[in-house]
C-alpha positions in Angstrom: 89.6 -26.8 79.8 87.4 -23.7 79.3 84.0 -23.0 80.8 81.1 -22.6 78.4 77.6 -21.4 78.9 75.0 -22.8 76.5 71.5 -21.5 75.9 69.2 -24.2 74.6 66.0 -22.7 73.4 63.3 -25.2 72.5 60.9 -24.6 69.5 58.0 -26.1 71.5 57.7 -26.5 75.3 58.3 -30.0 76.7 57.4 -31.8 79.9 59.7 -32.6 82.8 59.6 -36.3 81.7 60.9 -35.2 78.3 63.6 -33.2 80.0 64.8 -36.2 81.9 65.0 -38.1 78.7 67.1 -35.4 77.1 69.4 -35.5 80.2 69.9 -39.2 79.7 70.8 -38.6 76.0 73.2 -35.9 77.1 74.9 -38.2 79.6 75.3 -41.0 77.0 76.8 -38.5 74.5 79.2 -37.2 77.1 80.4 -40.8 77.9 80.9 -41.5 74.2 82.9 -38.4 73.6 85.1 -39.0 76.7 85.7 -42.6 75.6 87.0 -41.1 72.3 89.4 -38.8 74.2 87.4 -35.6 74.1 87.8 -33.5 77.2 84.3 -32.4 78.2 82.3 -32.3 81.4 78.8 -31.2 82.4 78.9 -28.8 85.4 75.2 -27.8 85.9 72.0 -26.6 84.2 69.2 -24.2 84.9 65.7 -25.0 83.5 63.6 -22.3 81.8 59.8 -22.6 82.1 56.7 -20.8 80.9 53.7 -19.8 83.1 52.3 -23.4 82.7 55.5 -25.0 84.1 56.4 -26.4 80.8 60.1 -26.5 79.9 61.1 -23.9 77.3 64.8 -24.3 77.4 67.9 -24.5 79.6 71.1 -22.7 80.4 73.9 -25.2 80.7 77.4 -24.9 82.0 80.1 -27.2 80.6 83.8 -27.5 80.8 85.4 -28.5 77.5 88.5 -28.4 75.5 86.8 -26.4 72.8 83.6 -24.9 71.5 83.7 -27.6 68.8 83.5 -30.3 71.6 80.4 -28.6 73.0 78.8 -28.5 69.6 79.6 -32.1 68.9 78.0 -33.1 72.2 74.8 -31.1 71.4 74.6 -32.8 67.9 75.1 -36.3 69.3 72.6 -35.7 72.1 70.0 -34.2 69.8 69.9 -31.0 71.8 69.8 -27.5 70.5 72.7 -25.2 71.1 71.1 -21.8 70.4 74.1 -19.9 71.8 77.5 -21.0 73.1 79.7 -18.5 75.0 82.9 -18.8 77.0 82.2 -17.9 80.7 83.8 -14.6 81.7 85.3 -13.6 85.0 83.0 -12.8 87.9 82.1 -9.2 88.5 84.1 -7.5 91.3 82.5 -8.3 94.7 80.6 -11.3 93.3 81.9 -14.8 94.0 
């Protein structure tokens, strides 16, 4: 599997409650994909907020067999995938 970093920019800010709902949709989409034999796993996410504390997006880390698997997950979960990049190697001295 490869490591992918996904930027999810939201058109409009959402609440933390809405974020939890999106996380539930994501989990359901992951389960469905894995049951179909797709190799994909969520690793972690960082939440982006504005000055009012509203959620404006996320940076997510997934391990997956392909970028297509990451895109399929986003589509099924109803989540944006503004940018998807493979994670590079750590910089020297950073681990």
